[in-house]
C-alpha positions as CSV (number, residue, x, y, z in Angstrom):
1,M,-24.1,-8.3,22.1
2,F,-26.7,-6.6,20.6
3,H,-26.8,-2.8,19.7
4,I,-29.9,-0.9,18.9
5,I,-29.3,2.0,16.5
6,P,-32.4,3.9,15.7
7,L,-32.7,5.1,12.0
8,V,-34.6,7.7,10.4
9,P,-38.3,7.1,10.0
10,R,-38.7,5.1,6.8
11,T,-42.8,4.7,6.7
12,A,-45.5,7.4,6.4
13,N,-46.7,6.6,9.8
14,K,-43.3,8.3,11.2
15,R,-42.4,5.6,13.5
16,T,-38.8,4.9,14.1
17,I,-37.4,1.5,13.1
18,P,-34.7,0.2,14.9
19,H,-31.5,-1.4,13.4
20,V,-30.1,-4.5,15.2
21,S,-26.4,-5.2,14.6
22,F,-24.4,-8.0,16.0
23,G,-20.7,-6.7,17.4
24,R,-19.5,-3.5,17.3
25,A,-21.7,-0.3,16.8
26,M,-21.5,1.3,13.6
27,R,-19.1,4.0,13.1
28,P,-20.8,7.5,13.1
29,A,-20.8,9.3,9.9
30,A,-18.1,11.9,10.7
31,E,-15.8,9.0,11.3
32,T,-16.5,7.3,8.4
33,K,-15.9,10.8,6.4
34,D,-12.5,11.0,8.1
35,F,-11.5,7.6,7.5
36,R,-12.2,8.0,3.8
37,R,-10.5,11.4,3.7
38,D,-7.5,9.8,5.2
39,L,-7.6,6.7,3.0
40,V,-7.7,9.3,-0.3
41,S,-4.7,11.1,1.0
42,L,-2.6,7.9,1.3
43,L,-3.3,6.9,-2.3
44,P,0.2,8.1,-3.7
45,K,2.1,6.5,-1.0
46,L,0.0,3.3,-1.4
47,R,0.4,3.3,-5.1
48,R,4.2,3.5,-4.8
49,F,4.2,0.6,-2.4
50,A,2.1,-1.3,-4.8
51,M,4.6,-0.8,-7.7
52,T,7.3,-2.3,-5.5
53,L,4.9,-5.4,-5.1
54,T,3.8,-5.8,-8.4
55,R,6.4,-4.1,-10.8
56,N,3.6,-3.4,-13.2
57,A,1.4,-0.1,-13.3
58,N,-2.0,-1.9,-14.3
59,D,-1.5,-4.3,-11.4
60,A,-0.5,-1.6,-9.0
61,D,-3.6,0.3,-9.8
62,D,-5.8,-2.9,-9.4
63,L,-4.0,-3.6,-6.0
64,V,-4.5,-0.2,-4.9
65,Q,-8.2,-0.3,-5.7
66,E,-8.8,-3.7,-4.0
67,A,-6.8,-2.6,-0.9
68,C,-9.1,0.5,-0.8
69,E,-12.2,-1.4,-1.4
70,R,-11.3,-4.0,1.3
71,A,-10.2,-1.0,3.8
72,I,-13.4,0.9,3.3
73,T,-15.6,-2.3,4.0
74,R,-13.6,-3.3,6.8
75,S,-12.9,-0.1,8.3
76,H,-15.1,-0.9,11.4
77,L,-12.0,-3.5,12.1
78,W,-9.4,-0.6,12.2
79,N,-9.4,0.5,16.0
80,G,-8.0,3.8,15.5
81,E,-4.7,3.0,17.2
82,G,-1.4,3.2,15.6
83,R,-1.3,4.5,11.8
84,L,-3.8,3.9,9.3
85,E,-1.1,3.8,6.5
86,S,0.5,0.7,8.3
87,W,-2.8,-1.0,8.4
88,V,-3.6,-0.6,4.7
89,Y,0.1,-1.3,3.8
90,A,-0.2,-4.6,5.6
91,M,-3.6,-5.4,4.0
92,T,-2.2,-4.3,0.3
93,R,0.8,-6.5,0.9
94,N,-1.8,-9.7,2.0
95,L,-3.8,-8.9,-0.9
96,W,-0.9,-9.2,-3.4
97,V,0.5,-12.4,-1.7
98,D,-3.0,-14.0,-2.5
99,E,-3.0,-12.7,-6.0
100,I,0.3,-14.4,-6.7
101,R,-1.1,-17.6,-5.2
102,K,-4.1,-17.3,-7.5
103,R,-1.9,-16.6,-10.5
104,K,0.5,-19.7,-9.8
105,V,-2.6,-21.7,-9.8
106,R,-4.5,-20.4,-12.6
107,T,-1.8,-19.2,-15.3
108,G,1.5,-19.3,-13.9
109,S,2.0,-15.7,-14.9
110,G,4.1,-13.3,-12.8
111,T,5.5,-10.3,-12.7
112,V,7.0,-8.0,-15.5
113,D,10.5,-7.0,-15.5
114,A,11.0,-3.7,-13.8
115,L,13.0,-2.1,-16.8
116,V,10.3,-2.9,-19.0
117,Q,7.1,-1.7,-16.9
118,D,5.4,1.7,-17.3
119,E,6.8,4.6,-15.6
120,L,5.2,6.7,-13.1
121,S,4.7,10.6,-14.2
122,I,6.5,13.1,-12.1
123,E,6.1,16.8,-12.8
124,P,8.9,18.9,-11.2
125,S,11.6,20.1,-13.7
126,A,12.7,17.8,-16.7
127,E,16.1,17.0,-15.2
128,K,14.6,16.3,-11.9
129,A,12.0,13.9,-13.6
130,V,14.4,11.8,-15.4
131,Y,16.6,11.5,-12.4
132,A,13.5,10.6,-10.4
133,N,12.5,7.9,-13.0
134,Q,16.0,6.4,-13.2
135,L,15.9,6.0,-9.6
136,Q,12.6,4.4,-9.7
137,K,13.7,1.7,-12.2
138,M,16.7,1.1,-10.0
139,I,14.5,0.5,-6.8
140,L,12.1,-1.6,-8.9
141,S,15.1,-3.7,-10.3
142,M,15.7,-4.9,-7.1
143,P,14.2,-7.9,-5.8
144,E,10.6,-7.4,-4.2
145,G,11.8,-7.7,-0.5
146,L,14.5,-5.3,-0.9
147,A,12.5,-2.7,-2.9
148,S,9.6,-2.7,-0.6
149,V,11.9,-2.4,2.7
150,F,13.7,0.5,1.0
151,L,10.3,2.2,0.0
152,L,8.7,2.0,3.4
153,V,12.0,3.0,5.5
154,N,13.7,5.6,3.2
155,V,10.9,7.2,1.2
156,E,7.7,6.7,3.4
157,G,9.5,7.2,6.7
158,H,8.2,4.1,8.4
159,S,10.1,2.8,11.4
160,Y,11.9,-0.7,11.3
161,R,9.2,-2.0,13.5
162,E,6.4,-0.4,11.6
163,T,8.1,-1.8,8.4
164,A,8.5,-5.3,10.2
165,D,4.8,-5.2,10.9
166,I,3.9,-4.2,7.6
167,L,5.6,-6.9,5.8
168,G,5.3,-9.6,8.5
169,I,9.1,-10.2,8.8
170,P,11.3,-9.8,11.9
171,I,12.8,-6.6,12.6
172,G,16.5,-8.1,11.8
173,T,15.5,-9.0,8.3
174,V,14.4,-5.6,7.7
175,M,17.7,-4.1,8.9
176,S,19.5,-6.8,6.5
177,R,17.3,-6.2,3.5
178,L,17.5,-2.4,4.1
179,S,21.2,-2.6,4.2
180,T,21.5,-4.7,1.0
181,A,19.0,-2.4,-0.8
182,R,21.1,0.6,0.0
183,L,24.3,-0.9,-0.9
184,R,22.7,-2.1,-4.2
185,L,21.3,1.4,-5.1
186,A,24.6,3.0,-4.3
187,A,26.3,0.6,-6.6
188,M,23.7,0.9,-9.4
189,I,24.1,4.9,-8.9
190,S,27.5,4.7,-9.2
191,E,27.6,2.4,-12.2
192,N,25.2,5.0,-13.9
193,T,27.3,8.0,-13.3
194,E,30.4,6.3,-14.8
195,R,28.2,5.5,-17.9
196,R,27.4,9.2,-18.1
197,A,31.0,10.4,-17.8
């Protein structure tokens, strides 16, 4: 299917040069601005999600950048239905799976231990920041599947169905992993509290 989209005159003779595209018509400039604005507002959530996947701040930043680039270049594929963040999270997860496969082929390097990785900076009160960093380390110390499910459901507020779609797993697996993650986190918090006492 062909779409003729007139462009602003390019030559001195003031005639309009049509632009021919295949497939869907290009998004209007206002929609593109809205899409990019919405994508920018997702960056903090997207970085937290990337941290649960990569366990490394530098890899998480690279993954977020790659996901944003891909989302922008493929924004015409997003139909506007559902939540943009679910679409971007699924894209991020798929990019990370691809990166892991590439690393296994190239160097065999993997992820960094969650307890060694860089910390996210959080600015509320000092006590809350320390507690938040401890919680973050606890969450990141869980296996990747548990940490991702916990973050998407408990922190980001996604439904079980949305989480299952983002991660490409059955909804029963989401419920099982979430239950396991909650129990592990409760045990870690209890152990941490006992050590301080």
